C-alpha positions as CSV (number, residue, x, y, z in Angstrom):
1,M,21.3,19.9,115.0
2,I,21.0,20.9,111.5
3,R,18.4,19.0,109.6
4,P,18.2,19.5,105.7
5,L,15.0,20.3,103.9
6,P,14.3,17.0,102.1
7,Q,12.5,16.1,99.0
8,G,9.7,13.7,99.5
9,I,6.2,13.4,101.1
10,Y,5.1,15.7,103.8
11,A,2.1,15.1,106.2
12,P,0.0,18.1,107.1
13,L,-0.9,17.1,110.6
14,P,-4.3,17.6,112.1
15,T,-4.6,19.2,115.6
16,F,-6.5,16.9,117.9
17,F,-8.7,18.3,120.7
18,L,-10.1,16.7,123.9
19,E,-13.8,16.0,124.0
20,G,-15.8,18.8,125.7
21,S,-12.9,21.3,126.6
22,Q,-11.5,21.4,123.0
23,D,-8.1,21.7,124.7
24,L,-5.1,20.2,122.7
25,D,-5.0,16.4,122.9
26,L,-1.1,16.3,122.8
27,E,-1.1,12.5,123.6
28,A,-3.0,11.7,120.4
29,F,-0.8,14.3,118.5
30,R,2.4,12.6,119.6
31,K,1.1,9.2,118.5
32,H,0.2,10.5,115.1
33,V,3.5,12.3,114.6
34,Q,5.3,9.0,115.2
35,Y,2.8,7.0,113.0
36,T,3.3,9.2,110.0
37,S,7.0,9.9,110.4
38,L,8.0,6.2,110.9
39,A,6.5,5.6,107.5
40,G,8.9,8.1,106.0
41,T,6.9,11.3,105.7
42,Y,7.9,14.7,107.2
43,P,5.5,16.6,109.6
44,V,4.0,20.0,108.8
45,I,2.4,21.4,112.0
46,S,-0.2,24.3,112.4
47,G,-1.1,24.4,108.7
48,T,-4.4,24.4,107.0
49,M,-5.1,20.8,108.1
50,G,-4.0,21.7,111.5
51,E,-6.6,24.4,111.9
52,A,-3.9,27.1,112.3
53,P,-6.4,30.0,112.4
54,H,-7.9,28.4,115.5
55,L,-4.7,28.1,117.4
56,S,-3.0,30.5,119.8
57,S,0.7,31.1,119.6
58,A,1.1,29.2,122.8
59,E,-0.7,26.2,121.4
60,R,1.4,26.3,118.3
61,T,4.5,26.2,120.5
62,S,3.1,23.3,122.4
63,L,2.5,21.3,119.3
64,I,6.0,21.8,118.1
65,L,7.5,20.8,121.4
66,A,5.3,17.8,121.4
67,A,6.3,16.8,117.9
68,R,10.0,17.2,118.5
69,G,9.8,15.1,121.7
70,A,7.8,12.4,119.9
71,L,10.3,12.3,117.0
72,D,13.3,12.1,119.3
73,A,11.6,9.4,121.5
74,A,11.2,7.3,118.3
75,N,14.8,7.7,117.3
76,L,13.7,10.0,114.5
77,T,16.1,12.8,115.4
78,H,17.0,13.4,111.8
79,I,13.4,14.3,110.8
80,P,12.8,18.0,110.4
81,I,9.7,19.9,111.4
82,V,7.9,22.4,109.2
83,A,5.8,24.9,111.2
84,G,3.0,27.2,109.9
85,I,3.5,30.8,110.8
86,G,0.7,32.3,108.8
87,A,-0.9,35.3,110.4
88,T,-2.7,38.5,109.3
89,S,0.2,40.7,110.0
90,T,3.9,40.8,109.2
91,R,4.7,41.5,112.8
92,E,2.8,38.4,114.1
93,S,4.2,36.2,111.5
94,I,7.7,37.1,112.4
95,Q,7.0,36.5,116.0
96,L,5.6,33.1,115.2
97,A,8.7,32.3,113.2
98,K,10.9,33.2,116.1
99,E,8.8,31.2,118.5
100,A,8.7,28.2,116.2
101,A,12.6,28.2,115.9
102,E,12.9,28.4,119.7
103,S,10.5,25.5,120.1
104,G,12.4,23.1,117.7
105,A,11.0,23.8,114.2
106,D,13.5,23.6,111.5
107,F,11.6,25.4,108.8
108,A,8.5,27.7,108.5
109,I,5.7,28.1,106.0
110,A,3.7,31.1,105.5
111,I,0.5,31.8,103.6
112,P,-0.7,35.2,102.2
113,P,-2.9,37.0,104.8
114,G,-6.2,36.9,102.9
115,Y,-8.2,39.1,105.2
116,Y,-6.9,42.2,103.3
117,A,-6.6,40.4,100.0
118,G,-7.8,43.4,98.0
119,P,-5.1,45.9,99.0
120,L,-2.4,43.2,98.9
121,M,-3.1,42.5,95.2
122,V,-2.8,46.0,93.9
123,D,0.3,47.6,92.4
124,G,1.7,44.3,91.3
125,M,1.3,42.8,94.8
126,K,4.1,45.0,96.1
127,A,2.8,44.8,99.7
128,L,2.5,41.0,99.5
129,K,6.1,40.7,98.2
130,A,7.2,42.8,101.1
131,F,5.3,40.5,103.5
132,F,7.2,37.4,102.5
133,V,10.6,39.2,102.2
134,D,10.3,40.9,105.6
135,I,9.3,37.7,107.3
136,A,12.1,35.7,105.7
137,E,14.8,38.3,106.5
138,A,13.7,38.4,110.2
139,S,13.1,34.6,110.6
140,P,15.9,32.6,112.2
141,I,14.8,29.5,110.2
142,P,14.2,29.3,106.4
143,V,10.7,30.2,105.2
144,M,8.6,28.5,102.5
145,M,5.8,30.3,100.7
146,Y,2.4,28.7,100.5
147,N,0.1,29.5,97.6
148,F,-3.5,28.4,98.3
149,P,-6.1,30.9,96.8
150,G,-9.0,29.0,98.3
151,V,-8.1,30.0,101.8
152,S,-6.3,33.3,101.3
153,G,-8.9,35.6,99.8
154,G,-8.3,34.5,96.2
155,I,-4.7,35.5,96.2
156,D,-2.9,33.4,93.6
157,M,0.8,34.1,93.2
158,D,2.1,33.5,89.7
159,S,5.4,32.1,88.7
160,D,7.1,35.4,88.0
161,F,6.0,36.8,91.4
162,I,7.2,33.7,93.3
163,I,10.5,33.8,91.5
164,S,11.0,37.5,92.3
165,I,10.6,36.7,96.0
166,A,13.2,33.9,95.7
167,Q,15.5,36.4,94.1
168,S,14.9,39.1,96.8
169,S,15.4,36.9,99.9
170,P,18.0,34.1,100.2
171,N,16.1,32.8,103.3
172,I,13.2,31.7,101.2
173,C,13.5,28.0,100.8
174,G,10.6,27.1,98.5
175,V,6.9,27.2,97.8
176,K,4.0,24.8,98.3
177,L,1.5,25.1,95.4
178,T,-2.0,24.2,96.3
179,C,-3.4,25.6,93.1
180,G,-3.0,22.6,90.9
181,A,-1.0,24.6,88.2
182,V,1.6,22.2,86.7
183,G,2.6,24.9,84.2
184,K,3.3,27.3,87.0
185,L,5.3,24.6,88.8
186,T,7.4,23.9,85.6
187,R,8.2,27.5,85.0
188,I,9.4,27.9,88.6
189,T,11.5,24.8,88.6
190,A,13.0,25.6,85.2
191,T,14.3,28.8,86.7
192,V,15.3,28.0,90.3
193,N,17.0,24.7,89.3
194,D,19.1,26.4,86.7
195,P,22.8,26.5,87.8
196,E,23.0,30.2,86.7
197,F,20.1,31.1,88.9
198,Q,21.5,29.2,91.8
199,A,25.0,30.8,91.5
200,K,23.5,34.4,91.3
201,Y,20.9,33.9,94.0
202,P,22.3,31.3,96.5
203,R,20.2,30.3,99.5
204,K,21.2,31.6,102.9
205,M,21.5,28.2,104.4
206,G,23.1,25.4,102.5
207,H,20.7,22.8,104.0
208,A,17.7,24.6,102.7
209,P,17.6,24.7,98.9
210,F,14.6,26.2,97.1
211,L,12.1,23.4,96.6
212,V,8.8,23.4,94.7
213,I,6.2,21.1,96.4
214,D,2.8,20.1,95.3
215,G,-0.1,20.8,97.6
216,F,-1.9,17.9,95.9
217,I,-0.6,14.3,95.4
218,D,-3.1,13.5,92.7
219,F,-0.7,14.6,90.0
220,L,2.6,13.8,91.6
221,L,3.9,11.6,88.7
222,P,3.5,14.3,86.0
223,S,4.7,17.1,88.3
224,M,7.9,15.2,89.2
225,A,8.6,15.0,85.4
226,S,8.5,18.8,85.6
227,G,10.8,19.1,88.6
228,S,8.5,18.8,91.7
229,S,10.4,18.0,94.9
230,G,7.4,16.1,96.5
231,A,3.9,16.7,98.0
232,I,2.3,17.9,101.1
233,T,-0.8,15.7,101.2
234,G,-3.5,14.9,103.6
235,L,-3.5,11.3,102.4
236,A,-0.3,10.8,104.4
237,N,-2.3,11.0,107.5
238,F,-3.8,7.6,106.9
239,A,-1.9,6.1,104.0
240,P,1.7,7.3,104.5
241,N,3.3,4.2,103.2
242,T,1.4,4.4,100.0
243,C,2.3,8.0,99.5
244,V,6.0,7.3,100.1
245,K,5.8,4.3,97.8
246,L,4.5,6.5,95.0
247,W,7.3,9.0,95.6
248,E,9.9,6.3,95.3
249,L,8.3,4.8,92.2
250,C,8.0,8.2,90.5
251,K,11.8,8.4,90.5
252,G,11.9,5.5,87.9
253,V,12.8,6.0,84.3
254,P,9.8,6.3,82.0
255,G,9.2,2.9,80.3
256,S,10.7,0.9,83.1
257,G,8.8,-1.5,85.3
258,S,8.9,0.8,88.3
259,Y,7.5,3.6,86.2
260,A,4.6,1.5,85.0
261,E,3.9,0.6,88.6
262,A,4.0,4.3,89.5
263,Q,1.2,4.9,87.1
264,K,-1.0,2.3,88.8
265,V,-0.3,3.6,92.3
266,Q,-0.8,7.2,91.0
267,N,-4.3,6.2,89.7
268,L,-5.1,4.6,93.1
269,I,-4.0,7.7,94.9
270,S,-5.7,10.2,92.6
271,N,-9.1,8.5,93.0
272,A,-8.8,8.4,96.8
273,D,-7.5,12.1,96.9
274,G,-10.6,13.1,95.0
275,V,-12.7,11.9,98.0
276,A,-10.2,13.3,100.7
277,I,-10.3,16.8,99.1
278,K,-14.1,16.9,99.4
279,I,-14.4,15.8,103.0
280,G,-12.2,18.5,104.4
281,I,-11.0,18.8,108.0
282,P,-14.2,17.3,109.6
283,G,-14.1,14.4,107.3
284,M,-10.4,13.7,107.8
285,K,-10.9,13.8,111.6
286,M,-13.8,11.4,111.3
287,L,-11.7,9.0,109.3
288,L,-8.7,9.2,111.7
289,N,-11.2,8.6,114.6
290,K,-12.4,5.4,113.0
291,L,-8.9,4.3,112.3
292,F,-7.0,5.4,115.5
293,A,-9.7,6.6,118.0
294,Y,-8.4,10.2,117.9
295,G,-10.8,13.0,118.7
296,N,-13.2,13.5,115.8
297,K,-14.2,17.1,116.4
298,P,-12.7,20.2,114.8
299,R,-12.6,23.4,116.8
300,R,-15.7,25.5,116.5
301,P,-17.1,27.1,114.5
302,L,-16.3,24.1,112.3
303,L,-18.7,21.2,113.0
304,P,-18.0,17.5,112.9
305,I,-19.2,15.5,110.0
306,T,-22.6,13.7,110.4
307,E,-22.6,10.0,111.2
308,E,-24.5,9.3,108.0
309,K,-21.9,11.2,105.9
310,G,-19.1,9.5,107.8
311,E,-20.5,6.0,107.0
312,E,-20.8,7.0,103.4
313,I,-17.1,8.1,103.2
314,I,-15.9,4.9,105.0
315,A,-17.8,2.9,102.4
316,S,-16.1,4.6,99.5
317,R,-14.7,2.0,97.2
318,V,-11.6,4.1,96.3
319,L,-10.8,4.8,99.9
320,K,-11.2,1.0,100.7
321,D,-8.9,0.2,97.7
322,L,-6.3,2.7,99.1
323,M,-6.4,1.2,102.6
324,D,-6.1,-2.3,101.4
325,F,-3.0,-1.3,99.4
326,E,-1.6,0.5,102.6
327,A,-2.3,-2.7,104.7
328,R,-0.4,-4.8,102.1
329,L,2.6,-2.5,102.2
330,V,2.7,-2.5,106.0
331,A,2.5,-6.3,106.0
332,E,5.4,-6.6,103.4
333,S,7.5,-4.3,105.6
334,K,7.0,-6.6,108.6
335,A,7.6,-9.9,106.6
């Protein structure tokens, strides 16, 4: 089944572990896949939020199979899966891409291998460009780039570099920008959305256009004005309906009532995202544990958040405001 790469809100799913053994808790994972996807978001598996560096290739495969099964069981057969294939070598990333495709993933996402960041950044980042092009050319599914300097040794791909990779490989289907650079986003979208560029550098698969997606949702409204195709945001793990609501409102014409409402929802989300960014994976797992009773521990060496810090987060006014808004949306949808 061919599933298009959609614009919209993507949920970077955490990986849940069983108490004690730290084995995968696939039951909790399946429930969360359905919870987030039924709200209208799209799953990203084995990414930063999913603790990808802590997972074996076999565990990544298990998560993809579990997600596809959960989606199909909920009559969400049309929902695509984006799977992380980031690894420290080109060879391993290609292997992960092939395994992801075989397991049911529709698209892959790869981050620069930061362990050898120094050598990768010399000579105009020639080696890094080859990393992405080689992976994309060998992958049976389209590949998205992932720019996140904070977890990739400080590697920050600029707009010219990203565009050059899009020109070099037709199987590159976009980029996730977790660098907060609206100017970079604007320069990329101005180029890749130009009909002349699209005619000269068509994508390999028609269902996978080149999308530029925010790694933060706290500036979705202004970034959509610059051509953003959506956001991959941790907030979608506990407020998916609100995130989707913002996406829909942002499509409104400036000056209209829906656009004015978009500004209000954007302010609500931006304030809450400021808290979510600070709490990281341990804080997110604590929050989801309070809401859904999933396991609250990340895989070591990461440690769970302290009970005191957890209570402080739960008491945050901006998070309470967001959850109240989420609850209202859910109630309205059932009315």
